[in-house]
C-alpha positions as CSV (number, residue, x, y, z in Angstrom):
1,X,0.0,0.0,0.1
2,X,2.7,2.4,0.8
3,X,4.3,1.7,-2.6
4,X,1.2,2.7,-4.3
5,X,0.8,6.0,-2.3
6,X,4.4,6.7,-3.2
7,X,3.9,5.9,-6.8
8,X,0.7,8.3,-6.8
9,X,2.8,10.9,-5.2
10,X,5.5,10.8,-7.9
11,X,3.2,10.8,-10.7
12,X,1.4,13.8,-9.4
13,X,4.6,15.7,-9.0
14,X,5.2,14.6,-12.6
15,X,2.0,16.0,-13.9
16,X,2.1,19.1,-12.0
17,X,5.8,19.8,-13.2
18,X,4.6,19.2,-17.0
19,X,1.5,21.3,-16.6
20,X,3.3,24.4,-15.1
21,X,3.0,27.9,-16.4
22,X,6.0,29.7,-17.4
23,X,5.9,33.6,-17.2
24,X,7.4,36.0,-19.8
25,X,7.3,39.8,-20.0
26,X,8.2,41.8,-23.1
27,X,7.7,44.9,-25.0
28,X,6.2,43.1,-28.0
29,X,4.4,39.6,-28.0
30,X,4.5,38.3,-31.7
31,X,2.2,35.3,-32.4
32,X,3.2,33.4,-35.6
33,X,6.6,32.8,-36.9
34,X,6.2,33.1,-40.6
35,X,8.2,35.5,-42.8
36,X,5.8,38.4,-41.3
37,X,6.1,37.4,-37.7
38,X,10.0,36.9,-38.3
39,X,10.5,40.3,-39.6
40,X,8.4,42.0,-37.1
41,X,10.2,40.4,-34.1
42,X,13.5,41.2,-35.8
43,X,12.9,44.8,-36.6
44,X,11.4,45.4,-33.1
45,X,14.3,43.8,-31.4
46,X,16.9,45.8,-33.3
47,X,14.9,48.8,-32.6
48,X,15.4,48.1,-28.7
49,X,12.2,46.5,-27.8
50,X,12.0,43.2,-25.9
51,X,10.2,40.5,-27.9
52,X,8.7,37.1,-27.4
53,X,8.1,35.3,-30.6
54,X,5.4,32.4,-30.1
55,X,5.3,30.1,-33.1
56,X,3.2,26.9,-33.0
57,X,5.3,25.0,-35.5
58,X,8.7,23.4,-34.6
59,X,10.4,25.8,-37.2
60,X,10.2,29.3,-38.5
61,X,9.1,30.5,-41.9
62,X,5.4,29.5,-42.3
63,X,4.6,28.8,-45.9
64,X,8.2,29.3,-46.9
65,X,9.5,26.6,-44.6
66,X,10.2,23.0,-45.6
67,X,6.9,22.1,-44.1
68,X,5.0,23.6,-46.8
69,X,7.5,24.9,-49.5
70,X,5.9,27.7,-51.3
71,X,8.0,30.2,-52.9
72,X,8.7,33.7,-51.6
73,X,6.8,36.1,-54.2
74,X,6.5,39.8,-54.2
75,X,6.6,42.8,-56.4
76,X,7.4,42.3,-59.9
77,X,9.2,44.5,-62.6
78,X,12.6,46.1,-62.6
79,X,14.4,47.2,-59.6
80,X,11.5,46.7,-57.1
81,X,12.9,43.6,-55.2
82,X,11.9,43.7,-51.5
83,X,15.0,44.6,-49.5
84,X,15.4,45.2,-45.8
85,X,15.4,42.1,-43.4
86,X,14.1,40.1,-46.2
87,X,17.1,40.7,-48.6
88,X,19.4,39.8,-45.6
89,X,17.8,36.5,-45.6
90,X,17.9,36.1,-49.3
91,X,21.7,36.8,-49.5
92,X,22.5,34.8,-46.4
93,X,20.8,31.8,-48.4
94,X,22.7,32.3,-51.7
95,X,25.9,32.1,-49.7
96,X,25.2,29.1,-47.6
97,X,22.8,27.2,-49.8
98,X,23.8,27.3,-53.5
99,X,21.9,24.0,-54.1
100,X,18.6,25.6,-52.5
101,X,18.3,22.7,-50.0
102,X,15.4,23.2,-47.5
103,X,17.4,21.9,-44.5
104,X,19.8,24.8,-45.0
105,X,16.9,27.3,-45.6
106,X,15.2,26.4,-42.3
107,X,18.5,26.8,-40.5
108,X,19.0,30.3,-42.2
109,X,15.7,31.5,-41.0
110,X,15.9,30.0,-37.4
111,X,19.5,31.5,-37.0
112,X,18.2,35.1,-38.2
113,X,15.9,35.0,-35.1
114,X,18.1,33.2,-32.5
115,X,20.9,35.6,-33.3
116,X,18.9,38.7,-31.9
117,X,19.6,39.1,-28.3
118,X,16.2,40.8,-27.7
119,X,14.1,37.9,-28.9
120,X,12.7,35.2,-26.9
121,X,11.7,32.4,-29.1
122,X,9.0,29.9,-28.2
123,X,8.6,27.2,-30.8
124,X,6.0,24.5,-30.7
125,X,3.9,26.8,-28.9
126,X,0.3,27.4,-29.9
127,X,-1.6,30.5,-28.8
128,X,-4.9,29.6,-27.1
129,X,-5.9,32.3,-24.6
130,X,-5.9,35.9,-24.0
131,X,-6.5,38.2,-21.1
132,X,-8.0,41.5,-21.6
133,X,-8.5,44.7,-19.8
134,X,-11.1,46.5,-21.5
135,X,-10.0,47.2,-25.1
136,X,-6.4,46.4,-24.2
137,X,-4.6,43.0,-24.2
138,X,-2.8,42.2,-21.1
139,X,-1.4,38.8,-21.7
140,X,-1.5,35.7,-24.1
141,X,-1.2,32.1,-23.2
142,X,0.3,29.3,-25.3
143,X,0.4,25.7,-24.9
144,X,4.1,24.2,-25.8
145,X,3.7,20.6,-26.7
146,X,7.2,19.6,-26.4
147,X,7.8,20.9,-22.9
148,X,3.9,20.1,-21.9
149,X,3.9,23.9,-20.3
150,X,1.9,26.8,-20.4
151,X,3.6,29.9,-21.5
152,X,1.9,33.0,-20.6
153,X,3.3,36.4,-22.0
154,X,2.5,39.8,-20.7
155,X,3.5,42.5,-23.2
156,X,2.7,46.1,-23.6
157,X,1.8,45.5,-27.4
158,X,1.1,42.3,-29.3
159,X,1.2,41.6,-33.1
160,X,-1.0,38.8,-34.9
161,X,1.3,37.6,-37.4
162,X,-0.5,33.9,-37.4
163,X,-2.2,34.0,-40.7
164,X,-5.6,32.9,-39.3
165,X,-5.6,35.7,-37.0
166,X,-5.9,33.8,-33.8
167,X,-6.1,36.9,-31.7
168,X,-9.2,38.0,-33.3
169,X,-11.6,35.5,-31.5
170,X,-9.6,35.5,-28.6
171,X,-9.7,39.5,-27.9
172,X,-12.9,40.5,-29.8
173,X,-10.9,42.4,-32.6
174,X,-12.8,43.1,-35.5
175,X,-12.3,41.2,-38.6
176,X,-13.8,39.9,-42.1
177,X,-13.8,36.5,-43.7
178,X,-15.0,36.2,-47.4
179,X,-15.6,38.2,-50.5
180,X,-17.3,41.7,-50.3
181,X,-20.2,42.5,-52.5
182,X,-19.2,44.6,-55.7
183,X,-21.4,47.4,-54.5
184,X,-19.4,48.0,-51.4
185,X,-16.1,49.1,-53.0
186,X,-17.0,48.7,-56.6
187,X,-14.2,46.2,-56.9
188,X,-14.5,44.5,-60.4
189,X,-13.4,41.1,-59.1
190,X,-16.0,41.2,-56.3
191,X,-19.2,39.0,-56.2
192,X,-22.7,40.5,-56.4
193,X,-23.7,39.3,-53.0
194,X,-21.1,39.1,-50.2
195,X,-20.2,35.6,-48.9
196,X,-17.8,33.7,-46.6
197,X,-15.9,32.0,-49.4
198,X,-12.2,32.4,-49.6
199,X,-9.4,31.3,-51.6
200,X,-8.4,27.7,-50.7
201,X,-5.2,26.0,-49.3
202,X,-2.7,23.6,-51.0
203,X,-0.6,20.7,-49.9
204,X,2.4,21.1,-52.3
205,X,4.6,18.3,-54.0
206,X,8.2,18.4,-55.3
207,X,9.7,16.1,-57.7
208,X,13.2,15.2,-58.6
209,X,14.4,13.7,-61.9
210,X,17.1,11.1,-62.0
211,X,19.0,9.2,-64.4
212,X,17.4,5.8,-63.7
213,X,13.7,4.6,-63.9
214,X,11.7,4.8,-60.8
215,X,8.1,3.0,-60.3
216,X,5.4,4.5,-58.4
217,X,2.5,2.5,-56.7
218,X,-0.2,5.0,-55.6
219,X,-1.8,4.5,-52.3
220,X,-5.5,3.2,-52.1
221,X,-6.6,6.5,-51.1
222,X,-5.3,8.3,-53.9
223,X,-7.7,10.3,-56.1
224,X,-7.9,9.0,-59.6
225,X,-7.5,11.7,-62.2
226,X,-8.4,11.9,-65.9
227,X,-7.2,13.9,-68.7
228,X,-10.5,15.7,-68.2
229,X,-9.6,16.5,-64.8
230,X,-6.3,18.2,-65.4
231,X,-7.3,19.9,-68.5
232,X,-6.8,23.5,-67.1
233,X,-4.1,22.3,-64.7
234,X,-1.8,20.3,-66.7
235,X,1.6,19.8,-65.0
236,X,4.7,20.9,-66.9
237,X,7.5,18.9,-65.4
238,X,10.3,20.6,-67.4
239,X,9.4,24.0,-66.3
240,X,11.1,25.5,-63.5
241,X,7.8,27.5,-62.7
242,X,6.0,24.2,-62.0
243,X,5.2,24.0,-58.1
244,X,1.6,22.7,-58.3
245,X,0.1,25.6,-56.6
246,X,-3.2,24.8,-58.2
247,X,-3.5,21.5,-56.0
248,X,-6.0,23.8,-54.1
249,X,-9.3,23.1,-52.1
250,X,-11.3,24.5,-49.1
251,X,-12.2,28.0,-50.2
252,X,-15.9,26.9,-50.3
253,X,-15.8,25.7,-46.9
254,X,-14.7,27.0,-43.5
255,X,-11.1,27.7,-44.2
256,X,-10.2,27.2,-40.6
257,X,-12.5,24.9,-39.1
258,X,-12.5,22.4,-41.9
259,X,-8.7,22.4,-42.3
260,X,-8.3,18.8,-41.3
261,X,-10.8,17.5,-43.4
262,X,-9.6,19.6,-46.5
263,X,-6.0,18.4,-45.7
264,X,-7.2,14.7,-46.1
265,X,-8.6,15.5,-49.5
266,X,-5.6,17.6,-50.6
267,X,-3.2,14.7,-49.7
268,X,-5.5,12.4,-51.8
269,X,-5.5,14.9,-54.7
270,X,-1.6,15.3,-54.6
271,X,-1.0,11.5,-54.7
272,X,-3.6,11.3,-57.3
273,X,-1.8,13.9,-59.4
274,X,1.5,12.1,-59.0
275,X,0.0,8.9,-59.9
276,X,-1.3,10.7,-63.1
277,X,2.0,12.1,-64.0
278,X,3.9,8.8,-63.5
279,X,1.3,6.2,-64.7
280,X,-1.0,7.8,-67.4
281,X,1.3,7.5,-70.2
282,X,1.0,11.3,-71.0
283,X,4.6,12.0,-70.2
284,X,7.3,10.3,-72.0
285,X,10.2,10.8,-69.5
286,X,7.6,10.1,-66.3
287,X,9.9,7.1,-65.6
288,X,12.7,9.2,-64.3
289,X,10.7,11.4,-62.1
290,X,10.4,10.5,-58.3
291,X,8.3,12.0,-55.7
292,X,10.7,14.0,-53.5
293,X,8.3,15.8,-51.1
294,X,4.4,16.1,-50.3
295,X,3.4,18.5,-47.5
296,X,1.1,17.3,-45.1
297,X,0.6,20.7,-43.7
298,X,-1.7,22.6,-45.9
299,X,-0.4,26.3,-47.2
300,X,-3.3,28.7,-46.6
301,X,-4.0,31.6,-48.9
302,X,-7.0,33.3,-46.8
303,X,-9.0,33.1,-43.7
304,X,-9.6,35.9,-41.4
305,X,-8.7,39.3,-42.3
306,X,-8.2,41.9,-39.3
307,X,-10.0,45.3,-39.5
308,X,-7.8,48.4,-39.1
309,X,-8.1,52.0,-38.9
310,X,-8.2,51.9,-42.9
311,X,-9.6,49.1,-45.0
312,X,-7.5,49.0,-48.4
313,X,-9.5,47.9,-51.4
314,X,-8.5,46.9,-55.1
315,X,-9.1,50.4,-56.4
316,X,-6.4,51.9,-53.9
317,X,-4.1,49.5,-55.6
318,X,-5.0,49.9,-59.3
319,X,-5.0,53.7,-59.0
320,X,-1.7,53.5,-57.3
321,X,-2.9,55.6,-54.3
322,X,-0.1,57.6,-52.6
323,X,-0.9,57.1,-48.9
324,X,0.6,59.9,-46.5
325,X,1.2,57.0,-44.0
326,X,2.9,54.4,-46.3
327,X,5.3,52.0,-44.7
328,X,5.3,49.0,-47.1
329,X,4.5,48.1,-50.7
330,X,3.1,45.3,-52.9
331,X,3.4,44.6,-56.4
332,X,2.0,40.9,-57.1
333,X,-1.1,41.0,-59.5
334,X,-4.6,40.8,-58.0
335,X,-4.4,37.2,-58.4
336,X,-8.0,35.6,-57.1
337,X,-8.5,31.9,-57.0
338,X,-11.9,30.3,-57.4
339,X,-13.1,29.0,-54.0
340,X,-13.6,25.5,-55.5
341,X,-10.0,25.4,-56.3
342,X,-9.2,22.1,-58.3
343,X,-12.7,21.3,-58.7
344,X,-13.6,24.5,-60.6
345,X,-14.3,23.8,-63.9
346,X,-12.3,26.4,-65.6
347,X,-8.9,28.1,-65.1
348,X,-7.9,28.3,-61.5
349,X,-7.1,31.9,-60.9
350,X,-7.8,35.2,-62.5
351,X,-5.2,37.8,-62.5
352,X,-4.9,41.7,-63.0
353,X,-1.8,43.3,-63.1
354,X,-1.1,46.1,-60.8
355,X,1.2,49.0,-60.4
356,X,4.5,47.6,-59.0
357,X,5.3,49.0,-56.3
358,X,2.1,50.2,-54.8
359,X,1.8,51.7,-51.3
360,X,0.4,50.2,-48.3
361,X,-0.6,52.5,-45.5
362,X,0.2,51.9,-41.9
363,X,-3.6,52.4,-40.9
364,X,-3.8,48.8,-42.4
365,X,-1.6,47.2,-39.8
366,X,-3.2,47.9,-36.4
367,X,-6.7,47.2,-34.9
368,X,-9.6,49.6,-35.0
369,X,-10.8,48.6,-31.7
370,X,-8.0,47.0,-29.7
371,X,-5.6,49.4,-28.7
372,X,-2.4,47.6,-28.5
373,X,-2.8,45.1,-31.2
374,X,-0.7,45.2,-34.6
375,X,-1.1,42.5,-37.3
376,X,1.2,41.6,-40.3
377,X,1.1,39.0,-42.9
378,X,-1.8,37.9,-45.0
379,X,-4.3,39.2,-42.4
380,X,-3.9,42.8,-42.7
381,X,-6.8,45.2,-43.1
382,X,-7.6,44.7,-46.8
383,X,-10.7,43.6,-48.8
384,X,-10.8,40.1,-50.3
385,X,-10.0,41.7,-53.7
386,X,-7.0,43.7,-52.4
387,X,-5.8,40.7,-50.4
388,X,-5.4,38.6,-53.6
389,X,-2.3,40.8,-54.1
390,X,-1.1,41.6,-50.7
391,X,-1.0,38.0,-49.3
392,X,2.2,36.9,-50.9
393,X,5.0,36.4,-48.6
394,X,7.7,39.1,-49.7
395,X,5.0,41.7,-49.2
396,X,4.1,40.0,-45.6
397,X,7.7,40.3,-44.9
398,X,7.9,44.3,-45.5
399,X,4.5,44.6,-43.6
400,X,6.1,42.7,-40.8
401,X,9.2,44.8,-40.7
402,X,7.0,48.0,-40.7
403,X,4.9,46.6,-37.7
404,X,8.3,45.6,-35.8
405,X,9.8,49.1,-36.3
406,X,6.5,50.8,-35.1
407,X,6.4,48.6,-32.0
408,X,10.0,49.8,-31.1
409,X,8.8,53.6,-31.6
410,X,5.7,52.8,-29.5
411,X,8.1,51.5,-26.8
412,X,10.4,54.7,-27.1
413,X,7.5,57.1,-26.7
414,X,5.2,54.9,-24.6
415,X,2.4,55.1,-27.0
416,X,-0.1,52.9,-28.7
417,X,0.0,51.7,-32.4
418,X,-2.5,54.7,-33.2
419,X,-0.3,56.9,-31.5
420,X,2.6,56.1,-34.0
421,X,0.3,57.1,-36.6
422,X,-1.0,60.4,-35.1
423,X,2.6,61.7,-33.7
424,X,5.3,59.7,-35.1
425,X,4.5,58.5,-38.4
426,X,7.3,60.6,-40.1
427,X,9.9,58.9,-37.8
428,X,8.5,55.5,-38.6
429,X,8.9,56.1,-42.5
430,X,12.5,57.7,-42.0
431,X,13.4,54.4,-39.8
432,X,12.3,52.1,-42.6
433,X,14.1,54.2,-45.3
434,X,17.1,54.2,-43.3
435,X,16.7,50.3,-42.7
436,X,16.6,50.0,-46.9
437,X,12.8,49.6,-47.3
438,X,11.5,51.3,-50.3
439,X,8.4,53.4,-49.7
440,X,6.5,54.3,-52.9
441,X,5.9,58.2,-53.5
442,X,8.1,58.7,-50.4
443,X,12.0,59.5,-51.1
444,X,14.2,59.0,-48.2
445,X,15.6,62.2,-46.6
446,X,19.4,62.5,-46.8
447,X,21.5,62.3,-43.7
448,X,21.9,65.8,-42.3
449,X,25.4,65.0,-41.0
450,X,26.8,64.3,-44.3
451,X,24.6,66.2,-46.5
452,X,26.7,69.1,-47.0
453,X,30.1,67.8,-45.7
454,X,33.1,67.7,-48.0
455,X,33.2,64.4,-50.0
456,X,35.9,63.1,-52.0
457,X,37.4,60.3,-53.8
458,X,41.0,59.7,-53.6
459,X,41.3,63.2,-52.3
460,X,39.3,64.9,-55.1
461,X,35.9,66.4,-55.3
462,X,33.6,64.9,-58.0
463,X,30.0,65.8,-59.1
464,X,29.3,62.0,-59.5
465,X,29.7,61.3,-55.9
466,X,26.4,63.3,-55.2
467,X,24.7,59.9,-55.7
468,X,26.0,58.7,-52.4
469,X,23.9,61.0,-50.2
470,X,20.9,62.0,-52.4
471,X,18.4,59.6,-50.5
472,X,17.9,57.3,-53.8
473,X,19.3,53.8,-53.0
474,X,17.9,52.0,-56.1
475,X,18.4,53.9,-59.2
476,X,21.4,56.2,-58.6
477,X,24.7,54.2,-58.2
478,X,28.4,55.1,-58.1
479,X,31.0,52.8,-59.6
480,X,34.3,52.7,-57.7
481,X,37.7,50.9,-58.6
482,X,38.8,48.6,-55.8
483,X,41.1,50.6,-53.5
484,X,39.5,53.9,-53.9
485,X,39.1,56.0,-50.9
486,X,35.9,57.7,-50.2
487,X,36.0,60.3,-47.4
488,X,33.7,62.8,-45.8
489,X,35.7,65.5,-44.0
490,X,34.1,68.0,-41.6
491,X,35.4,71.4,-40.7
492,X,35.0,70.7,-36.7
493,X,34.5,67.4,-35.0
494,X,31.1,66.0,-35.3
495,X,29.3,63.7,-33.2
496,X,28.4,60.5,-35.3
497,X,26.2,57.9,-34.2
498,X,26.2,55.5,-37.3
499,X,27.5,55.0,-40.7
500,X,25.2,53.6,-43.2
501,X,26.4,51.8,-46.6
502,X,24.2,50.4,-49.3
503,X,26.1,48.2,-51.7
504,X,24.7,46.8,-54.8
505,X,23.2,43.3,-54.5
506,X,21.8,43.1,-58.0
507,X,18.1,43.2,-57.1
508,X,17.2,42.1,-60.5
509,X,19.5,39.0,-60.0
510,X,20.8,39.1,-63.5
511,X,24.1,38.0,-62.5
512,X,22.9,34.6,-61.1
513,X,22.7,31.4,-63.2
514,X,19.6,29.8,-64.6
515,X,16.3,31.2,-66.0
516,X,14.1,33.9,-64.4
517,X,12.5,31.4,-62.0
518,X,15.6,30.1,-60.8
519,X,17.3,33.6,-60.4
520,X,14.4,35.4,-58.7
521,X,13.1,32.8,-56.2
522,X,15.1,31.9,-53.0
523,X,14.1,28.2,-53.3
524,X,13.2,25.8,-56.1
525,X,10.4,23.3,-56.6
526,X,11.3,20.5,-58.7
527,X,14.9,19.3,-59.0
528,X,16.7,18.5,-62.3
529,X,20.2,16.9,-62.8
530,X,21.3,20.2,-64.2
531,X,19.5,22.4,-61.7
532,X,21.9,25.7,-61.3
533,X,24.3,26.0,-58.5
534,X,23.7,29.4,-56.9
535,X,26.3,32.0,-55.8
536,X,26.2,35.5,-54.5
537,X,25.6,38.5,-56.8
538,X,28.8,39.3,-58.6
539,X,28.0,43.1,-58.0
540,X,28.1,42.6,-54.1
541,X,31.3,44.0,-52.2
542,X,33.0,41.1,-50.5
543,X,35.6,43.2,-48.4
544,X,35.8,46.7,-47.2
545,X,37.2,48.6,-44.1
546,X,35.8,51.7,-42.7
547,X,38.0,54.2,-40.7
548,X,37.3,57.4,-38.7
549,X,39.6,60.2,-38.0
550,X,38.8,61.2,-34.2
551,X,39.1,64.8,-32.9
552,X,42.8,64.5,-31.8
553,X,43.8,63.4,-35.3
554,X,44.1,59.8,-34.5
555,X,42.8,57.2,-36.8
556,X,40.4,54.5,-35.6
557,X,39.3,51.4,-37.7
558,X,35.7,51.0,-37.1
559,X,35.0,47.9,-39.2
560,X,37.1,45.6,-41.2
561,X,34.9,43.0,-43.2
562,X,36.5,40.2,-45.4
563,X,33.1,38.2,-46.2
564,X,30.4,40.8,-46.6
565,X,26.9,39.2,-47.3
566,X,24.9,42.4,-46.7
567,X,23.4,45.0,-49.1
568,X,22.8,47.3,-46.2
569,X,25.6,47.8,-43.8
570,X,25.3,49.8,-40.5
571,X,28.2,50.6,-38.5
572,X,28.1,52.3,-35.0
573,X,30.5,55.1,-34.3
574,X,29.3,56.9,-31.2
575,X,32.4,59.4,-31.4
576,X,33.3,62.8,-32.3
577,X,35.0,62.6,-35.7
578,X,36.7,64.6,-38.3
579,X,36.4,62.4,-41.2
580,X,35.0,59.0,-42.2
581,X,36.6,56.8,-44.8
582,X,35.5,53.9,-47.0
583,X,37.6,51.6,-48.7
584,X,36.4,48.7,-50.8
585,X,39.0,45.9,-51.5
586,X,37.2,42.9,-53.4
587,X,33.8,42.0,-54.7
588,X,32.1,38.5,-54.8
589,X,33.2,36.1,-57.8
590,X,36.0,38.6,-58.9
591,X,35.9,41.9,-60.8
592,X,37.5,45.2,-60.3
593,X,34.3,47.6,-59.7
594,X,32.3,48.1,-56.8
595,X,28.9,49.8,-57.0
596,X,27.5,52.1,-54.1
597,X,24.0,53.5,-53.8
598,X,24.8,55.2,-50.4
599,X,27.6,56.1,-48.2
600,X,26.2,58.5,-45.5
601,X,26.4,59.0,-41.5
602,X,24.1,60.4,-39.0
């Protein structure tokens, strides 16, 4: 009997330990660790805010991760590639992951967050509850399945980057689901009567082509497909653009509540599509293809959309509206998918080109009724039609960076998200511009410290040097020979906090191998024996050094870099200086010329 009591006591102790609640406090709690949540957390942390990032999956990246494997898409056109934090990730991946392997990509994303000392990362932690004080969130609680513990996070501000907007039902934040009636905003891709239908979700597949025949035996549950079934969605296995996005279902059901049921159907559909490719006899080289990946976690396009201070609609995009509170941009087409997805008897989507880039206002990124709630990702304050463009991940990343920077400013001034809009929107915009984010219709103000200082190359003044401080970090470029000395000289010692350099990372990716799809996308879908091996853009500076001449005439080396992987470089100074110098010694992949967009200080 005593042994039974002892066993029961030990068991009870174990259960109590497993179900304990761990307490966290932060300036910002970000719920959701896709690219939007990651960029929000990183930007806020770099801005001086303490951050807890709660992610329900075992890895970061959301739809871009190896669990789902959707490409990171964004604005299209010349010189409009998304920069800022997203470009950091892309360049790091080109360097470390030349074969575009998903385990390496996952590590790039994970390391980017883990390297930030102001971020506490909670993986495998699903947000399940929120505590409110009137219209303000006090705390959220998540269940971490690996530790079997509750994680309670108190924060000043919160950001819902979860995609499905879990904080909406938990907090009472206003949101919408489905398609607006055409009469509400006069959008030409709306329906006559509003409904709850959305775009669907996909379980993606990836294939690998080898040199030996490989057979495929379909599971019994695989859906049998015919030539009639695939006539509008016929796979093109040799195309690098084939990523099977059209294996889509669920838009005509509850895009959250029915996910498990839809997932089962998507898995059957995906295996059925692969069976058709391998065994229908329609593909002459099918024997050499094998299934390399099939995602069991559906990638979602649309569910709840939060309501902010402004609800952006399709006409704002098509008319290229210049918002005074612009903080991000989009440029993907208005890409609307029929709710029936694969079972729609017609082309799977309609696509209307947009201005690229078009402005996204700050007022779409925080709640109209919950005073300390931001949001970023595909759930921002957009109509269904507008969201069909803004939902892509490169745009979501820019929106996330804007939210994180706004949260840092909110901490600085002790204000709400709306307070950032009413009192500090210019500071937010200048912060984003300084951090190398393009804002349509809103040029960057040149740094005052170096705007009128003496600027020379190898001791001589030149009119061409003006491009280094004109605020245009995309189009106006200076070409320098390796070893050239660029120098600012001040009449008297000037207190200098930071030096900013923008190198040329070849935003159009013309110096990379492969076709347009390979060059533009961070990752690939199908693997071919001759898939190109990536490398860093050949325009990117590899090694440089930065020096300062101090007030006493001594020279201080501020930074020596031998393997630069960044387009944007910021170097702290925090001293009084008479001069600052930049000398570039080498570029990646050889060559004798380095291209610079900006060299300034503040």
